[in-house]
PQR file of N, CA, C, O and H, with PARSE charges and radii, in Angstrom:
ATOM      1  N   MET A   1     103.151 112.151  96.863 -0.4000 1.5000
ATOM      2  CA  MET A   1     102.572 110.989  97.507 -0.0000 2.0000
ATOM      3  C   MET A   1     101.756 111.465  98.700  0.5500 1.7000
ATOM      4  O   MET A   1     102.222 112.281  99.496 -0.5500 1.4000
ATOM      5  N   LYS A   2     100.532 110.949  98.817 -0.4000 1.5000
ATOM      6  CA  LYS A   2      99.680 111.302  99.951 -0.0000 2.0000
ATOM      7  C   LYS A   2      99.422 110.065 100.804  0.5500 1.7000
ATOM      8  O   LYS A   2      99.117 108.988 100.293 -0.5500 1.4000
ATOM      9  H   LYS A   2     100.154 110.286  98.170  0.4000 1.0000
ATOM     10  N   LEU A   3      99.552 110.246 102.112 -0.4000 1.5000
ATOM     11  CA  LEU A   3      99.254 109.202 103.084 -0.0000 2.0000
ATOM     12  C   LEU A   3      98.358 109.801 104.153  0.5500 1.7000
ATOM     13  O   LEU A   3      98.489 110.979 104.484 -0.5500 1.4000
ATOM     14  H   LEU A   3      99.801 111.121 102.527  0.4000 1.0000
ATOM     15  N   THR A   4      97.461 109.015 104.689 -0.4000 1.5000
ATOM     16  CA  THR A   4      96.673 109.447 105.831 -0.0000 2.0000
ATOM     17  C   THR A   4      97.286 108.794 107.060  0.5500 1.7000
ATOM     18  O   THR A   4      97.286 107.570 107.196 -0.5500 1.4000
ATOM     19  H   THR A   4      97.353 108.057 104.420  0.4000 1.0000
ATOM     20  N   ILE A   5      97.810 109.632 107.957 -0.4000 1.5000
ATOM     21  CA  ILE A   5      98.503 109.149 109.149 -0.0000 2.0000
ATOM     22  C   ILE A   5      97.757 109.655 110.366  0.5500 1.7000
ATOM     23  O   ILE A   5      97.622 110.863 110.565 -0.5500 1.4000
ATOM     24  H   ILE A   5      97.810 110.626 107.847  0.4000 1.0000
ATOM     25  N   ASN A   6      97.272 108.729 111.180 -0.4000 1.5000
ATOM     26  CA  ASN A   6      96.494 109.076 112.376 -0.0000 2.0000
ATOM     27  C   ASN A   6      95.371 110.052 112.027  0.5500 1.7000
ATOM     28  O   ASN A   6      95.182 111.068 112.696 -0.5500 1.4000
ATOM     29  H   ASN A   6      97.382 107.748 111.019  0.4000 1.0000
ATOM     30  N   SER A   7      94.644 109.728 110.984 -0.4000 1.5000
ATOM     31  CA  SER A   7      93.472 110.483 110.505 -0.0000 2.0000
ATOM     32  C   SER A   7      93.804 111.844 109.899  0.5500 1.7000
ATOM     33  O   SER A   7      92.898 112.638 109.645 -0.5500 1.4000
ATOM     34  H   SER A   7      94.797 108.902 110.441  0.4000 1.0000
ATOM     35  N   GLU A   8      95.076 112.126 109.664 -0.4000 1.5000
ATOM     36  CA  GLU A   8      95.490 113.401 109.066 -0.0000 2.0000
ATOM     37  C   GLU A   8      96.163 113.130 107.727  0.5500 1.7000
ATOM     38  O   GLU A   8      97.134 112.377 107.656 -0.5500 1.4000
ATOM     39  H   GLU A   8      95.812 111.481 109.870  0.4000 1.0000
ATOM     40  N   GLU A   9      95.644 113.748 106.659 -0.4000 1.5000
ATOM     41  CA  GLU A   9      96.257 113.560 105.353 -0.0000 2.0000
ATOM     42  C   GLU A   9      97.557 114.344 105.273  0.5500 1.7000
ATOM     43  O   GLU A   9      97.608 115.529 105.605 -0.5500 1.4000
ATOM     44  H   GLU A   9      94.855 114.360 106.716  0.4000 1.0000
ATOM     45  N   ARG A  10      98.609 113.658 104.825 -0.4000 1.5000
ATOM     46  CA  ARG A  10      99.919 114.304 104.688 -0.0000 2.0000
ATOM     47  C   ARG A  10     100.431 114.067 103.282  0.5500 1.7000
ATOM     48  O   ARG A  10     100.274 112.981 102.724 -0.5500 1.4000
ATOM     49  H   ARG A  10      98.567 112.696 104.555  0.4000 1.0000
ATOM     50  N   ALA A  11     101.046 115.097 102.715 -0.4000 1.5000
ATOM     51  CA  ALA A  11     101.618 114.995 101.375 -0.0000 2.0000
ATOM     52  C   ALA A  11     103.137 114.992 101.485  0.5500 1.7000
ATOM     53  O   ALA A  11     103.715 115.745 102.268 -0.5500 1.4000
ATOM     54  H   ALA A  11     101.174 115.979 103.169  0.4000 1.0000
ATOM     55  N   PHE A  12     103.774 114.138 100.693 -0.4000 1.5000
ATOM     56  CA  PHE A  12     105.228 114.035 100.662 -0.0000 2.0000
ATOM     57  C   PHE A  12     105.694 114.327  99.243  0.5500 1.7000
ATOM     58  O   PHE A  12     105.172 113.766  98.280 -0.5500 1.4000
ATOM     59  H   PHE A  12     103.304 113.527 100.056  0.4000 1.0000
ATOM     60  N   ALA A  13     106.688 115.214  99.121 -0.4000 1.5000
ATOM     61  CA  ALA A  13     107.190 115.595  97.799 -0.0000 2.0000
ATOM     62  C   ALA A  13     107.815 114.402  97.081  0.5500 1.7000
ATOM     63  O   ALA A  13     107.649 114.240  95.872 -0.5500 1.4000
ATOM     64  H   ALA A  13     107.113 115.670  99.904  0.4000 1.0000
ATOM     65  N   GLN A  14     108.527 113.578  97.826 -0.4000 1.5000
ATOM     66  CA  GLN A  14     109.148 112.374  97.280 -0.0000 2.0000
ATOM     67  C   GLN A  14     108.425 111.156  97.837  0.5500 1.7000
ATOM     68  O   GLN A  14     108.006 111.171  98.995 -0.5500 1.4000
ATOM     69  H   GLN A  14     108.661 113.709  98.808  0.4000 1.0000
ATOM     70  N   PRO A  15     108.268 110.104  97.043 -0.5600 1.5000
ATOM     71  CA  PRO A  15     107.612 108.902  97.553  0.2800 2.0000
ATOM     72  C   PRO A  15     108.360 108.318  98.756  0.5500 1.7000
ATOM     73  O   PRO A  15     109.590 108.269  98.776 -0.5500 1.4000
ATOM     74  N   VAL A  16     107.605 107.886  99.738 -0.4000 1.5000
ATOM     75  CA  VAL A  16     108.157 107.201 100.903 -0.0000 2.0000
ATOM     76  C   VAL A  16     107.909 105.719 100.645  0.5500 1.7000
ATOM     77  O   VAL A  16     106.759 105.295 100.530 -0.5500 1.4000
ATOM     78  H   VAL A  16     106.605 107.926  99.721  0.4000 1.0000
ATOM     79  N   THR A  17     108.977 104.928 100.551 -0.4000 1.5000
ATOM     80  CA  THR A  17     108.841 103.568 100.035 -0.0000 2.0000
ATOM     81  C   THR A  17     108.394 102.525 101.053  0.5500 1.7000
ATOM     82  O   THR A  17     107.660 101.602 100.699 -0.5500 1.4000
ATOM     83  H   THR A  17     109.911 105.272 100.644  0.4000 1.0000
ATOM     84  N   THR A  18     108.820 102.651 102.306 -0.4000 1.5000
ATOM     85  CA  THR A  18     108.492 101.625 103.302 -0.0000 2.0000
ATOM     86  C   THR A  18     108.066 102.260 104.622  0.5500 1.7000
ATOM     87  O   THR A  18     108.272 103.452 104.854 -0.5500 1.4000
ATOM     88  H   THR A  18     109.416 103.401 102.593  0.4000 1.0000
ATOM     89  N   VAL A  19     107.471 101.442 105.474 -0.4000 1.5000
ATOM     90  CA  VAL A  19     107.096 101.899 106.814 -0.0000 2.0000
ATOM     91  C   VAL A  19     108.340 102.373 107.560  0.5500 1.7000
ATOM     92  O   VAL A  19     108.302 103.412 108.219 -0.5500 1.4000
ATOM     93  H   VAL A  19     107.304 100.474 105.285  0.4000 1.0000
ATOM     94  N   ALA A  20     109.442 101.627 107.465 -0.4000 1.5000
ATOM     95  CA  ALA A  20     110.676 102.002 108.166 -0.0000 2.0000
ATOM     96  C   ALA A  20     111.168 103.379 107.731  0.5500 1.7000
ATOM     97  O   ALA A  20     111.561 104.188 108.571 -0.5500 1.4000
ATOM     98  H   ALA A  20     109.473 100.783 106.929  0.4000 1.0000
ATOM     99  N   ARG A  21     111.151 103.651 106.437 -0.4000 1.5000
ATOM    100  CA  ARG A  21     111.609 104.960 105.940 -0.0000 2.0000
ATOM    101  C   ARG A  21     110.680 106.083 106.382  0.5500 1.7000
ATOM    102  O   ARG A  21     111.134 107.189 106.675 -0.5500 1.4000
ATOM    103  H   ARG A  21     110.832 102.994 105.754  0.4000 1.0000
ATOM    104  N   LEU A  22     109.389 105.805 106.432 -0.4000 1.5000
ATOM    105  CA  LEU A  22     108.445 106.818 106.898 -0.0000 2.0000
ATOM    106  C   LEU A  22     108.710 107.153 108.358  0.5500 1.7000
ATOM    107  O   LEU A  22     108.772 108.328 108.721 -0.5500 1.4000
ATOM    108  H   LEU A  22     109.020 104.906 106.195  0.4000 1.0000
ATOM    109  N   LEU A  23     108.868 106.139 109.196 -0.4000 1.5000
ATOM    110  CA  LEU A  23     109.134 106.387 110.612 -0.0000 2.0000
ATOM    111  C   LEU A  23     110.420 107.184 110.787  0.5500 1.7000
ATOM    112  O   LEU A  23     110.483 108.104 111.602 -0.5500 1.4000
ATOM    113  H   LEU A  23     108.818 105.185 108.901  0.4000 1.0000
ATOM    114  N   GLU A  24     111.444 106.827 110.016 -0.4000 1.5000
ATOM    115  CA  GLU A  24     112.717 107.557 110.066 -0.0000 2.0000
ATOM    116  C   GLU A  24     112.511 109.018 109.667  0.5500 1.7000
ATOM    117  O   GLU A  24     113.023 109.921 110.330 -0.5500 1.4000
ATOM    118  H   GLU A  24     111.392 106.079 109.353  0.4000 1.0000
ATOM    119  N   GLN A  25     111.773 109.249 108.599 -0.4000 1.5000
ATOM    120  CA  GLN A  25     111.523 110.615 108.119 -0.0000 2.0000
ATOM    121  C   GLN A  25     110.737 111.424 109.146  0.5500 1.7000
ATOM    122  O   GLN A  25     110.959 112.626 109.291 -0.5500 1.4000
ATOM    123  H   GLN A  25     111.358 108.515 108.060  0.4000 1.0000
ATOM    124  N   LEU A  26     109.818 110.772 109.858 -0.4000 1.5000
ATOM    125  CA  LEU A  26     109.010 111.458 110.866 -0.0000 2.0000
ATOM    126  C   LEU A  26     109.727 111.586 112.205  0.5500 1.7000
ATOM    127  O   LEU A  26     109.240 112.276 113.101 -0.5500 1.4000
ATOM    128  H   LEU A  26     109.638 109.796 109.741  0.4000 1.0000
ATOM    129  N   GLY A  27     110.884 110.928 112.356 -0.4000 1.5000
ATOM    130  CA  GLY A  27     111.619 110.975 113.617 -0.0000 2.0000
ATOM    131  C   GLY A  27     110.986 110.128 114.706  0.5500 1.7000
ATOM    132  O   GLY A  27     111.126 110.428 115.892 -0.5500 1.4000
ATOM    133  H   GLY A  27     111.279 110.367 111.628  0.4000 1.0000
ATOM    134  N   VAL A  28     110.290 109.070 114.307 -0.4000 1.5000
ATOM    135  CA  VAL A  28     109.612 108.188 115.258 -0.0000 2.0000
ATOM    136  C   VAL A  28     110.480 106.954 115.484  0.5500 1.7000
ATOM    137  O   VAL A  28     110.854 106.287 114.519 -0.5500 1.4000
ATOM    138  H   VAL A  28     110.177 108.827 113.344  0.4000 1.0000
ATOM    139  N   PRO A  29     110.811 106.630 116.751 -0.5600 1.5000
ATOM    140  CA  PRO A  29     111.640 105.451 117.025  0.2800 2.0000
ATOM    141  C   PRO A  29     110.867 104.156 116.765  0.5500 1.7000
ATOM    142  O   PRO A  29     109.858 103.894 117.421 -0.5500 1.4000
ATOM    143  N   ALA A  30     111.330 103.360 115.825 -0.4000 1.5000
ATOM    144  CA  ALA A  30     110.631 102.131 115.439 -0.0000 2.0000
ATOM    145  C   ALA A  30     110.543 101.123 116.580  0.5500 1.7000
ATOM    146  O   ALA A  30     109.589 100.348 116.649 -0.5500 1.4000
ATOM    147  H   ALA A  30     112.149 103.573 115.293  0.4000 1.0000
ATOM    148  N   ALA A  31     111.520 101.128 117.464 -0.4000 1.5000
ATOM    149  CA  ALA A  31     111.569 100.124 118.535 -0.0000 2.0000
ATOM    150  C   ALA A  31     110.384 100.212 119.492  0.5500 1.7000
ATOM    151  O   ALA A  31     110.001  99.205 120.089 -0.5500 1.4000
ATOM    152  H   ALA A  31     112.294 101.758 117.407  0.4000 1.0000
ATOM    153  N   ARG A  32     109.808 101.379 119.644 -0.4000 1.5000
ATOM    154  CA  ARG A  32     108.686 101.551 120.586 -0.0000 2.0000
ATOM    155  C   ARG A  32     107.422 102.000 119.867  0.5500 1.7000
ATOM    156  O   ARG A  32     106.654 102.813 120.383 -0.5500 1.4000
ATOM    157  H   ARG A  32     110.118 102.196 119.159  0.4000 1.0000
ATOM    158  N   THR A  33     107.216 101.460 118.668 -0.4000 1.5000
ATOM    159  CA  THR A  33     106.115 101.938 117.841 -0.0000 2.0000
ATOM    160  C   THR A  33     105.295 100.781 117.286  0.5500 1.7000
ATOM    161  O   THR A  33     105.838  99.754 116.878 -0.5500 1.4000
ATOM    162  H   THR A  33     107.839 100.800 118.250  0.4000 1.0000
ATOM    163  N   ALA A  34     103.987 100.964 117.277 -0.4000 1.5000
ATOM    164  CA  ALA A  34     103.075 100.023 116.629 -0.0000 2.0000
ATOM    165  C   ALA A  34     102.487 100.716 115.404  0.5500 1.7000
ATOM    166  O   ALA A  34     102.155 101.901 115.446 -0.5500 1.4000
ATOM    167  H   ALA A  34     103.546 101.798 117.608  0.4000 1.0000
ATOM    168  N   VAL A  35     102.362  99.960 114.313 -0.4000 1.5000
ATOM    169  CA  VAL A  35     101.862 100.528 113.061 -0.0000 2.0000
ATOM    170  C   VAL A  35     100.745  99.648 112.505  0.5500 1.7000
ATOM    171  O   VAL A  35     100.860  98.424 112.439 -0.5500 1.4000
ATOM    172  H   VAL A  35     102.632  98.998 114.279  0.4000 1.0000
ATOM    173  N   GLU A  36      99.667 100.311 112.111 -0.4000 1.5000
ATOM    174  CA  GLU A  36      98.574  99.649 111.400 -0.0000 2.0000
ATOM    175  C   GLU A  36      98.539 100.266 110.009  0.5500 1.7000
ATOM    176  O   GLU A  36      98.468 101.487 109.870 -0.5500 1.4000
ATOM    177  H   GLU A  36      99.573 101.305 112.165  0.4000 1.0000
ATOM    178  N   LEU A  37      98.587  99.437 108.993 -0.4000 1.5000
ATOM    179  CA  LEU A  37      98.592  99.895 107.604 -0.0000 2.0000
ATOM    180  C   LEU A  37      97.359  99.336 106.901  0.5500 1.7000
ATOM    181  O   LEU A  37      97.231  98.124 106.725 -0.5500 1.4000
ATOM    182  H   LEU A  37      98.644  98.445 109.106  0.4000 1.0000
ATOM    183  N   ASN A  38      96.465 100.217 106.507 -0.4000 1.5000
ATOM    184  CA  ASN A  38      95.229  99.819 105.826 -0.0000 2.0000
ATOM    185  C   ASN A  38      94.472  98.742 106.598  0.5500 1.7000
ATOM    186  O   ASN A  38      93.945  97.797 106.011 -0.5500 1.4000
ATOM    187  H   ASN A  38      96.569 101.201 106.651  0.4000 1.0000
ATOM    188  N   GLY A  39      94.425  98.896 107.925 -0.4000 1.5000
ATOM    189  CA  GLY A  39      93.661  97.983 108.766 -0.0000 2.0000
ATOM    190  C   GLY A  39      94.401  96.749 109.230  0.5500 1.7000
ATOM    191  O   GLY A  39      93.835  95.940 109.966 -0.5500 1.4000
ATOM    192  H   GLY A  39      94.853  99.663 108.402  0.4000 1.0000
ATOM    193  N   CYS A  40      95.655  96.576 108.824 -0.4000 1.5000
ATOM    194  CA  CYS A  40      96.452  95.407 109.221 -0.0000 2.0000
ATOM    195  C   CYS A  40      97.630  95.852 110.081  0.5500 1.7000
ATOM    196  O   CYS A  40      98.354  96.781 109.722 -0.5500 1.4000
ATOM    197  H   CYS A  40      96.115  97.233 108.227  0.4000 1.0000
ATOM    198  N   VAL A  41      97.816  95.185 111.217 -0.4000 1.5000
ATOM    199  CA  VAL A  41      98.953  95.493 112.087 -0.0000 2.0000
ATOM    200  C   VAL A  41     100.222  94.953 111.432  0.5500 1.7000
ATOM    201  O   VAL A  41     100.260  93.809 110.977 -0.5500 1.4000
ATOM    202  H   VAL A  41      97.228  94.430 111.508  0.4000 1.0000
ATOM    203  N   ILE A  42     101.255  95.786 111.389 -0.4000 1.5000
ATOM    204  CA  ILE A  42     102.541  95.408 110.804 -0.0000 2.0000
ATOM    205  C   ILE A  42     103.504  95.083 111.942  0.5500 1.7000
ATOM    206  O   ILE A  42     103.710  95.904 112.835 -0.5500 1.4000
ATOM    207  H   ILE A  42     101.224  96.715 111.758  0.4000 1.0000
ATOM    208  N   GLU A  43     104.093  93.893 111.912 -0.4000 1.5000
ATOM    209  CA  GLU A  43     105.074  93.516 112.925 -0.0000 2.0000
ATOM    210  C   GLU A  43     106.347  94.332 112.728  0.5500 1.7000
ATOM    211  O   GLU A  43     106.730  94.634 111.598 -0.5500 1.4000
ATOM    212  H   GLU A  43     103.925  93.226 111.186  0.4000 1.0000
ATOM    213  N   GLN A  44     106.996  94.686 113.834 -0.4000 1.5000
ATOM    214  CA  GLN A  44     108.176  95.561 113.758 -0.0000 2.0000
ATOM    215  C   GLN A  44     109.251  95.006 112.837  0.5500 1.7000
ATOM    216  O   GLN A  44     109.880  95.773 112.108 -0.5500 1.4000
ATOM    217  H   GLN A  44     106.685  94.441 114.751  0.4000 1.0000
ATOM    218  N   HIS A  45     109.480  93.707 112.847 -0.4000 1.5000
ATOM    219  CA  HIS A  45     110.547  93.154 112.004 -0.0000 2.0000
ATOM    220  C   HIS A  45     110.193  93.211 110.511  0.5500 1.7000
ATOM    221  O   HIS A  45     111.021  92.872 109.666 -0.5500 1.4000
ATOM    222  H   HIS A  45     108.969  93.084 113.440  0.4000 1.0000
ATOM    223  N   ARG A  46     108.969  93.636 110.187 -0.4000 1.5000
ATOM    224  CA  ARG A  46     108.550  93.773 108.791 -0.0000 2.0000
ATOM    225  C   ARG A  46     108.454  95.234 108.331  0.5500 1.7000
ATOM    226  O   ARG A  46     108.050  95.493 107.197 -0.5500 1.4000
ATOM    227  H   ARG A  46     108.296  93.912 110.873  0.4000 1.0000
ATOM    228  N   PHE A  47     108.816  96.183 109.190 -0.4000 1.5000
ATOM    229  CA  PHE A  47     108.743  97.600 108.817 -0.0000 2.0000
ATOM    230  C   PHE A  47     109.559  97.890 107.556  0.5500 1.7000
ATOM    231  O   PHE A  47     109.115  98.653 106.698 -0.5500 1.4000
ATOM    232  H   PHE A  47     109.144  95.973 110.110  0.4000 1.0000
ATOM    233  N   GLY A  48     110.731  97.298 107.435 -0.4000 1.5000
ATOM    234  CA  GLY A  48     111.610  97.570 106.299 -0.0000 2.0000
ATOM    235  C   GLY A  48     111.134  96.990 104.985  0.5500 1.7000
ATOM    236  O   GLY A  48     111.540  97.452 103.918 -0.5500 1.4000
ATOM    237  H   GLY A  48     111.091  96.679 108.132  0.4000 1.0000
ATOM    238  N   GLU A  49     110.274  95.979 105.048 -0.4000 1.5000
ATOM    239  CA  GLU A  49     109.791  95.340 103.821 -0.0000 2.0000
ATOM    240  C   GLU A  49     108.334  95.682 103.505  0.5500 1.7000
ATOM    241  O   GLU A  49     107.811  95.282 102.465 -0.5500 1.4000
ATOM    242  H   GLU A  49     109.944  95.604 105.915  0.4000 1.0000
ATOM    243  N   SER A  50     107.686  96.416 104.398 -0.4000 1.5000
ATOM    244  CA  SER A  50     106.281  96.785 104.193 -0.0000 2.0000
ATOM    245  C   SER A  50     106.212  98.042 103.337  0.5500 1.7000
ATOM    246  O   SER A  50     106.467  99.147 103.816 -0.5500 1.4000
ATOM    247  H   SER A  50     108.111  96.741 105.242  0.4000 1.0000
ATOM    248  N   GLU A  51     105.865  97.862 102.071 -0.4000 1.5000
ATOM    249  CA  GLU A  51     105.863  98.958 101.109 -0.0000 2.0000
ATOM    250  C   GLU A  51     104.616  99.818 101.236  0.5500 1.7000
ATOM    251  O   GLU A  51     103.529  99.334 101.551 -0.5500 1.4000
ATOM    252  H   GLU A  51     105.657  96.964 101.682  0.4000 1.0000
ATOM    253  N   LEU A  52     104.804 101.101 100.981 -0.4000 1.5000
ATOM    254  CA  LEU A  52     103.708 102.064 101.031 -0.0000 2.0000
ATOM    255  C   LEU A  52     103.306 102.463  99.620  0.5500 1.7000
ATOM    256  O   LEU A  52     104.133 102.527  98.711 -0.5500 1.4000
ATOM    257  H   LEU A  52     105.687 101.494 100.724  0.4000 1.0000
ATOM    258  N   GLN A  53     102.015 102.729  99.461 -0.4000 1.5000
ATOM    259  CA  GLN A  53     101.465 103.180  98.188 -0.0000 2.0000
ATOM    260  C   GLN A  53     100.725 104.495  98.415  0.5500 1.7000
ATOM    261  O   GLN A  53     100.235 104.764  99.513 -0.5500 1.4000
ATOM    262  H   GLN A  53     101.343 102.677 100.200  0.4000 1.0000
ATOM    263  N   ASP A  54     100.651 105.298  97.378 -0.4000 1.5000
ATOM    264  CA  ASP A  54      99.895 106.544  97.447 -0.0000 2.0000
ATOM    265  C   ASP A  54      98.466 106.241  97.899  0.5500 1.7000
ATOM    266  O   ASP A  54      97.811 105.352  97.355 -0.5500 1.4000
ATOM    267  H   ASP A  54     101.049 105.079  96.486  0.4000 1.0000
ATOM    268  N   GLY A  55      97.990 106.985  98.893 -0.4000 1.5000
ATOM    269  CA  GLY A  55      96.628 106.812  99.386 -0.0000 2.0000
ATOM    270  C   GLY A  55      96.488 105.866 100.566  0.5500 1.7000
ATOM    271  O   GLY A  55      95.386 105.695 101.088 -0.5500 1.4000
ATOM    272  H   GLY A  55      98.521 107.707  99.335  0.4000 1.0000
ATOM    273  N   ASP A  56      97.589 105.245 100.999 -0.4000 1.5000
ATOM    274  CA  ASP A  56      97.514 104.338 102.147 -0.0000 2.0000
ATOM    275  C   ASP A  56      97.053 105.071 103.396  0.5500 1.7000
ATOM    276  O   ASP A  56      97.266 106.273 103.550 -0.5500 1.4000
ATOM    277  H   ASP A  56      98.484 105.384 100.575  0.4000 1.0000
ATOM    278  N   ARG A  57      96.407 104.305 104.293 -0.4000 1.5000
ATOM    279  CA  ARG A  57      95.940 104.832 105.579 -0.0000 2.0000
ATOM    280  C   ARG A  57      96.715 104.122 106.681  0.5500 1.7000
ATOM    281  O   ARG A  57      96.824 102.896 106.693 -0.5500 1.4000
ATOM    282  H   ARG A  57      96.234 103.329 104.167  0.4000 1.0000
ATOM    283  N   MET A  58      97.257 104.922 107.614 -0.4000 1.5000
ATOM    284  CA  MET A  58      98.080 104.364 108.685 -0.0000 2.0000
ATOM    285  C   MET A  58      97.689 104.927 110.033  0.5500 1.7000
ATOM    286  O   MET A  58      97.228 106.062 110.153 -0.5500 1.4000
ATOM    287  H   MET A  58      97.168 105.918 107.604  0.4000 1.0000
ATOM    288  N   GLU A  59      97.886 104.107 111.034 -0.4000 1.5000
ATOM    289  CA  GLU A  59      97.825 104.560 112.420 -0.0000 2.0000
ATOM    290  C   GLU A  59      99.184 104.242 113.012  0.5500 1.7000
ATOM    291  O   GLU A  59      99.667 103.115 112.901 -0.5500 1.4000
ATOM    292  H   GLU A  59      98.261 103.185 110.936  0.4000 1.0000
ATOM    293  N   ILE A  60      99.800 105.227 113.637 -0.4000 1.5000
ATOM    294  CA  ILE A  60     101.111 105.060 114.257 -0.0000 2.0000
ATOM    295  C   ILE A  60     100.976 105.422 115.725  0.5500 1.7000
ATOM    296  O   ILE A  60     100.533 106.517 116.070 -0.5500 1.4000
ATOM    297  H   ILE A  60      99.408 106.143 113.727  0.4000 1.0000
ATOM    298  N   VAL A  61     101.369 104.480 116.593 -0.4000 1.5000
ATOM    299  CA  VAL A  61     101.289 104.699 118.034 -0.0000 2.0000
ATOM    300  C   VAL A  61     102.663 104.435 118.626  0.5500 1.7000
ATOM    301  O   VAL A  61     103.224 103.355 118.444 -0.5500 1.4000
ATOM    302  H   VAL A  61     101.729 103.590 116.312  0.4000 1.0000
ATOM    303  N   SER A  62     103.210 105.422 119.337 -0.4000 1.5000
ATOM    304  CA  SER A  62     104.494 105.264 120.028 -0.0000 2.0000
ATOM    305  C   SER A  62     104.241 105.107 121.515  0.5500 1.7000
ATOM    306  O   SER A  62     103.416 105.807 122.103 -0.5500 1.4000
ATOM    307  H   SER A  62     102.755 106.300 119.485  0.4000 1.0000
ATOM    308  N   PHE A  63     104.969 104.173 122.109 -0.4000 1.5000
ATOM    309  CA  PHE A  63     104.823 103.904 123.533 -0.0000 2.0000
ATOM    310  C   PHE A  63     105.865 104.679 124.319  0.5500 1.7000
ATOM    311  O   PHE A  63     107.041 104.716 123.956 -0.5500 1.4000
ATOM    312  H   PHE A  63     105.639 103.604 121.631  0.4000 1.0000
ATOM    313  N   VAL A  64     105.412 105.300 125.403 -0.4000 1.5000
ATOM    314  CA  VAL A  64     106.283 106.117 126.244 -0.0000 2.0000
ATOM    315  C   VAL A  64     106.213 105.574 127.659  0.5500 1.7000
ATOM    316  O   VAL A  64     105.129 105.337 128.191 -0.5500 1.4000
ATOM    317  H   VAL A  64     104.457 105.271 125.698  0.4000 1.0000
ATOM    318  N   GLY A  65     107.377 105.378 128.264 -0.4000 1.5000
ATOM    319  CA  GLY A  65     107.414 104.907 129.646 -0.0000 2.0000
ATOM    320  C   GLY A  65     107.138 106.050 130.609  0.5500 1.7000
ATOM    321  O   GLY A  65     107.379 107.218 130.306 -0.5500 1.4000
ATOM    322  H   GLY A  65     108.258 105.570 127.832  0.4000 1.0000
ATOM    323  N   GLY A  66     106.643 105.693 131.738 -0.4000 1.5000
ATOM    324  CA  GLY A  66     106.352 106.708 132.753 -0.0000 2.0000
ATOM    325  C   GLY A  66     106.526 106.108 134.133  0.5500 1.7000
ATOM    326  O   GLY A  66     106.782 104.914 134.287 -0.5500 1.4000
ATOM    327  H   GLY A  66     106.448 104.744 131.985  0.4000 1.0000
ATOM    328  N   GLY A  67     106.387 106.937 135.100 -0.4000 1.5000
ATOM    329  CA  GLY A  67     106.570 106.393 136.435 -0.0000 2.0000
ATOM    330  C   GLY A  67     105.997 107.303 137.473  0.5500 1.7000
ATOM    331  O   GLY A  67     106.062 107.000 138.664 -0.5500 1.4000
ATOM    332  H   GLY A  67     106.179 107.907 134.974  0.4000 1.0000
TER
END
């Protein structure tokens, strides 16, 4: 399965079924993350039901606090 994540093509040996599973596999905390899938912003409560397909394009942005 190939996905383009933040303009970088990545290949996965096993299909990644949902946005939530992808974030988990990448070690990205879903609580502080915004995701755009094929040009559409995905609400956090829909990460688990938002299915991924081979060739999808994503932007993933994690928010970090500072001071």
